[in-house]
C-alpha positions in Angstrom: 84.2 115.7 48.9 84.9 118.7 46.4 88.1 119.7 45.3 89.0 122.3 48.4 91.8 123.4 46.3 89.7 124.6 43.5 88.0 127.2 45.5 91.5 129.0 46.2 92.2 128.7 41.8 89.0 130.6 41.8 90.3 133.7 44.0 91.4 137.1 42.5 94.7 138.5 43.6 92.6 141.4 45.4 90.3 138.3 47.3 93.4 136.4 47.7 95.1 138.8 50.0 91.9 139.7 51.9 91.3 136.2 52.6 95.0 135.7 54.2 94.8 139.2 55.9 91.3 138.1 57.5 93.1 134.9 58.5 96.2 136.6 60.0 93.2 138.3 62.3 91.5 135.0 63.3 95.1 133.1 63.9 96.1 136.2 65.8 93.1 136.0 68.3 94.7 132.5 69.4 98.0 134.4 70.8 98.8 136.3 74.4 99.5 139.6 73.9 103.1 139.5 74.4 103.2 136.3 71.8 101.1 139.9 69.5 103.7 142.4 70.2 106.7 140.4 70.2 107.5 141.6 66.1 107.7 144.9 66.1 108.6 145.5 62.2 108.8 144.3 58.5 112.2 144.1 59.5 112.1 141.8 62.1 109.5 139.6 60.6 112.1 139.1 57.7 114.6 138.2 60.5 112.5 135.7 62.0 111.6 134.2 59.0 115.3 134.1 57.4 116.2 132.8 60.9 113.7 130.1 61.2 114.9 129.2 57.3 118.1 129.2 58.0 119.4 130.7 55.2 118.8 134.4 54.4 115.6 135.7 51.7 117.8 138.4 50.9 115.4 141.2 50.3 117.0 143.7 49.5 114.2 146.2 49.8 110.4 146.0 50.3 109.5 147.1 46.8 111.4 143.7 45.5 109.7 141.5 47.9 106.3 143.6 46.8 107.1 142.9 42.7 107.2 139.0 43.5 104.2 138.3 45.6 102.2 138.1 42.7 98.7 135.6 42.5 101.1 132.9 42.2 102.6 132.7 45.1 99.7 133.9 47.3 97.6 131.4 45.9 100.8 128.7 47.0 100.6 130.1 50.9 97.0 129.9 50.6 97.3 126.3 49.3 100.2 125.6 52.3 97.6 127.2 54.7 95.1 124.8 53.3 97.1 121.9 54.2 97.7 122.4 57.8 94.7 120.7 59.6 94.8 123.3 62.0 93.6 126.1 60.1 91.7 124.3 57.3 88.5 125.3 59.1 89.0 129.0 59.4 90.4 128.9 56.1 87.7 127.2 54.7 85.4 129.8 56.1 87.2 132.5 54.4 87.1 130.2 50.9 83.2 129.1 50.8 82.8 133.2 51.6 85.4 135.1 50.5 85.6 138.3 52.6 84.7 141.8 50.3 86.3 145.1 50.3 83.5 146.7 52.5 85.1 144.3 55.4 88.3 145.6 54.8 90.0 148.4 52.8 92.0 147.0 50.1 93.7 150.0 49.5 94.8 150.2 53.1 96.5 146.1 52.7 100.1 146.2 51.7 100.8 143.0 50.3 103.8 142.5 51.9 102.9 143.5 55.2 99.9 140.9 54.9 102.1 138.0 53.7 104.7 139.0 56.2 101.8 139.3 59.2 100.3 135.7 57.9 103.8 133.9 58.2 104.7 135.0 61.5 101.1 134.1 62.8 101.1 130.7 61.3 104.8 129.9 62.8 103.7 131.4 66.1 100.9 128.4 65.8 103.8 125.9 65.7 106.6 127.1 67.3 107.1 129.1 70.7 110.0 132.0 69.8 112.1 134.1 71.8 113.6 137.7 70.6 116.7 138.9 72.8 117.7 142.3 71.7 120.7 143.9 72.5 123.4 146.0 71.5 121.5 146.6 68.3 121.1 142.9 67.6 118.0 140.6 67.4 118.5 136.9 68.4 116.1 134.6 67.7 115.3 131.5 69.6 113.0 128.7 69.0 110.9 126.0 70.5 108.9 123.9 68.6 105.1 123.2 70.1 105.4 119.1 69.5 101.5 118.5 70.1 100.9 121.1 67.5 103.7 120.8 65.5 105.1 117.8 62.6 108.2 117.8 61.0 106.4 117.7 57.8 104.6 121.3 58.6 107.4 123.0 60.1 109.6 122.1 56.5 106.4 123.4 54.8 106.8 126.3 56.3 110.3 126.9 55.6 109.5 126.2 51.9 106.9 128.2 51.5 109.0 130.9 53.1 111.3 130.2 50.1 109.0 130.5 47.0 106.9 133.2 48.1 110.0 135.1 49.3 110.9 134.2 45.7 114.5 132.6 47.0 113.0 128.6 45.6 111.4 128.6 42.0 107.9 127.9 41.6 107.0 124.2 40.0 106.7 125.9 35.8 108.4 128.8 36.7 111.6 129.9 34.7 114.6 131.0 36.2 114.7 134.9 35.6 118.1 135.6 36.2 118.8 133.1 33.0 116.2 135.0 30.8 118.2 138.4 31.1 122.0 137.1 30.5 
């Protein structure tokens, strides 16, 4: 078998974003209308991912996340998605024939929204969650779909959330905080 990770490495930033966006659309096709509408904002998506990870991702504002979502982190997300056997066939189709700009306007896509949407849709294929909104607070309850989820995939999702959000260094990545001291 050809090294399919090389297909990911060949993609440029824009193609990574378009691929993630198209994959998210395909993942969402398998969700109920209730599941599709349960997360109503980027803030709720971030809070959901924080709750799953068990620690705040500490995103002060959306522009900080936008600044760190570089090509390396986008490819990390695609690689993690590739490792999920349930998602691999859809992703392989997209990598074999990457989406092009005419299929979706790149200018309309916001990287943060695309990545958050993908992480939430991926999570919804593995975990059922209930959102409770009361007195201005949002709480999340998680139920793992055992027939679809292994502990290693769930841990991988949590690790990817932390890495994509910049809360965990990527391999060969220098600690940015020490460089500026």
